[in-house]
C-alpha positions as CSV (number, residue, x, y, z in Angstrom):
1,M,47.5,-39.0,25.3
2,T,46.8,-42.9,25.4
3,A,44.7,-44.9,27.1
4,N,47.1,-45.9,29.6
5,A,48.0,-42.6,30.6
6,Q,43.9,-41.5,30.7
7,D,42.9,-44.8,33.0
8,P,44.7,-44.8,35.9
9,T,43.3,-48.5,36.5
10,A,44.6,-50.1,33.6
11,G,47.6,-52.3,33.6
12,P,51.0,-52.0,31.6
13,L,49.7,-56.0,30.2
14,L,46.2,-55.3,29.6
15,N,44.2,-52.5,28.5
16,G,41.0,-53.3,27.0
17,R,40.4,-55.9,24.9
18,R,43.2,-55.9,22.3
19,N,46.2,-56.4,25.2
20,G,43.5,-59.0,26.5
21,W,43.8,-60.9,23.4
22,R,47.6,-60.4,23.2
23,M,47.8,-61.7,26.9
24,L,45.4,-64.9,25.8
25,A,48.4,-65.4,23.4
26,L,51.1,-65.6,25.7
27,L,49.0,-67.9,27.8
28,C,48.9,-70.2,24.8
29,A,52.5,-69.7,24.4
30,A,53.1,-71.0,27.8
31,F,50.7,-74.0,27.2
32,Y,52.6,-75.1,24.2
33,A,56.1,-74.4,26.4
34,V,55.0,-76.9,29.2
35,T,53.4,-79.4,26.7
36,A,56.6,-79.5,24.3
37,Q,58.5,-80.3,28.0
38,A,56.1,-82.7,29.2
39,E,56.1,-84.9,26.0
40,A,60.2,-85.0,26.0
41,A,59.7,-87.3,29.3
42,P,57.3,-90.1,29.3
43,E,53.9,-89.8,30.4
44,E,51.8,-92.7,32.4
45,H,48.3,-90.2,31.4
46,K,47.2,-89.5,28.2
47,Y,45.4,-87.0,27.4
48,Q,41.8,-85.7,29.3
49,V,39.0,-83.5,28.0
50,W,36.4,-82.5,30.4
51,L,33.7,-80.6,30.1
52,N,31.6,-78.3,32.6
53,P,28.7,-76.4,32.3
54,G,29.8,-73.2,34.2
55,I,30.6,-72.6,38.0
56,Y,28.5,-72.7,41.1
57,S,29.5,-69.7,43.6
58,Y,29.0,-69.6,47.2
59,H,29.5,-66.1,48.4
60,F,31.1,-65.0,51.7
61,D,28.6,-62.0,51.5
62,T,25.1,-63.7,51.7
63,D,23.3,-59.9,51.9
64,K,24.5,-59.1,48.6
65,D,22.3,-60.0,45.6
66,L,24.9,-61.5,43.9
67,R,24.1,-64.8,41.2
68,N,25.3,-68.0,42.6
69,N,24.2,-70.3,39.7
70,N,27.1,-69.2,36.9
71,F,26.3,-71.3,34.0
72,G,27.5,-71.5,31.1
73,F,30.1,-73.9,29.1
74,G,34.0,-74.7,29.6
75,A,36.9,-77.4,28.8
76,E,39.1,-78.9,30.6
77,V,42.4,-80.7,28.3
78,R,44.8,-82.5,31.0
79,L,48.3,-82.0,29.0
80,A,50.0,-84.2,31.6
81,R,49.3,-85.0,35.1
82,D,50.3,-82.3,36.4
83,H,49.4,-79.5,33.9
84,G,46.0,-78.5,32.3
85,A,44.4,-75.9,30.3
86,M,41.1,-74.4,30.8
87,A,38.6,-72.3,28.4
88,G,35.3,-71.2,28.3
89,T,32.3,-68.6,29.2
90,F,29.5,-68.1,31.8
91,M,27.3,-65.8,33.2
92,N,29.4,-64.6,36.6
93,S,27.9,-63.1,40.1
94,N,27.3,-59.6,38.9
95,D,25.1,-61.0,36.0
96,A,27.8,-60.6,33.4
97,R,29.4,-62.6,30.6
98,T,32.6,-64.0,31.4
99,N,35.5,-65.7,29.0
100,Y,38.4,-67.5,30.6
101,A,41.4,-69.0,29.6
102,A,43.6,-70.4,32.2
103,Y,46.4,-72.9,32.7
104,E,46.2,-75.1,35.3
105,W,49.2,-76.6,37.8
106,R,48.1,-79.4,40.1
107,P,52.0,-80.6,41.8
108,L,50.2,-82.2,44.6
109,H,48.3,-85.6,44.5
110,W,46.3,-88.4,46.5
111,Q,44.3,-91.4,45.9
112,L,41.3,-91.4,48.1
113,S,38.3,-94.3,47.8
114,G,39.6,-94.4,43.8
115,L,39.1,-90.5,43.6
116,D,42.5,-88.7,42.2
117,V,42.9,-85.4,44.2
118,G,44.9,-82.9,43.4
119,L,45.8,-79.4,44.4
120,G,47.7,-76.9,42.9
121,I,46.8,-73.4,41.5
122,L,45.9,-71.8,38.1
123,V,46.9,-68.9,36.4
124,G,44.2,-67.7,34.4
125,A,42.6,-64.6,32.2
126,W,38.7,-63.6,32.8
127,D,36.6,-60.1,31.9
128,G,33.5,-59.7,32.5
129,Y,33.4,-58.3,35.9
130,P,32.2,-54.6,35.8
131,N,33.7,-53.4,38.9
132,Y,37.2,-54.0,37.7
133,R,38.4,-52.7,34.7
134,N,34.9,-51.7,33.7
135,G,34.5,-55.8,32.7
136,G,38.1,-55.9,30.6
137,W,40.4,-58.9,31.0
138,F,42.8,-59.3,33.8
139,V,45.2,-61.7,34.9
140,A,44.5,-63.6,38.2
141,P,46.2,-66.6,40.1
142,L,43.9,-69.0,42.4
143,P,44.2,-72.1,44.5
144,V,42.5,-75.0,42.7
145,L,41.3,-78.5,44.6
146,S,40.2,-81.3,41.8
147,I,38.8,-84.0,42.9
148,E,38.0,-86.7,39.8
149,G,36.8,-90.2,39.2
150,K,36.6,-92.2,35.7
151,T,33.7,-90.0,34.7
152,F,32.7,-87.2,37.0
153,G,35.0,-84.7,38.6
154,A,35.0,-81.4,40.7
155,N,37.7,-78.3,40.6
156,I,36.9,-76.4,43.9
157,S,38.8,-72.5,44.4
158,L,38.5,-70.0,46.5
159,I,38.1,-66.4,45.3
160,P,39.0,-63.8,47.8
161,T,37.3,-61.0,48.4
162,V,38.7,-57.7,46.9
163,E,36.8,-54.5,48.3
164,N,34.7,-52.7,45.7
165,R,36.5,-55.5,42.7
166,F,35.2,-59.0,43.7
167,D,32.8,-60.4,46.1
168,G,35.0,-63.8,47.9
169,A,33.6,-66.9,47.5
170,I,33.9,-70.6,47.2
171,S,33.3,-72.0,43.5
172,I,32.3,-75.2,42.4
173,Q,32.9,-76.1,38.5
174,V,31.2,-79.8,38.3
175,K,32.7,-81.4,35.5
176,L,32.1,-84.7,32.9
177,R,35.0,-86.3,30.9
178,V,34.0,-87.3,27.6
179,W,37.8,-88.0,26.7
């Protein structure tokens, strides 16, 4: 009997770390396809590199003993105005290490008081949440609102509550542009 047959919570794409790395490779291939297409048309925006010290989470259920300061290290590379790639690691709300890689698509843009505001979705692979797949890799989409100045910015996301798996929160990722 295979591991898939034994574990009813394991999905066909992500069962354990080996398939998590396969999903990560698929995400990287998708990033490459998007950037190859983006380079075919002239772009007014150059690549940008942003670094962040992790994520701060404000949990909806404040009665639980959840970690809000999810320190770590991450990077975001803006490939084109609407497209980006993110990766990093942080201590999650359950005091476990989370690694992630995500593709970011922000098709809606506004200029407000000298700030670039973008709205879209990110689709990423995460691990390290003990109540879901025993901490193994999984794929999830999240809405993202990005507010960026010349040097500093923030990504804000809504994490939904999924009973017995994830505790809902608003997450804020402060970032510093280094290139």
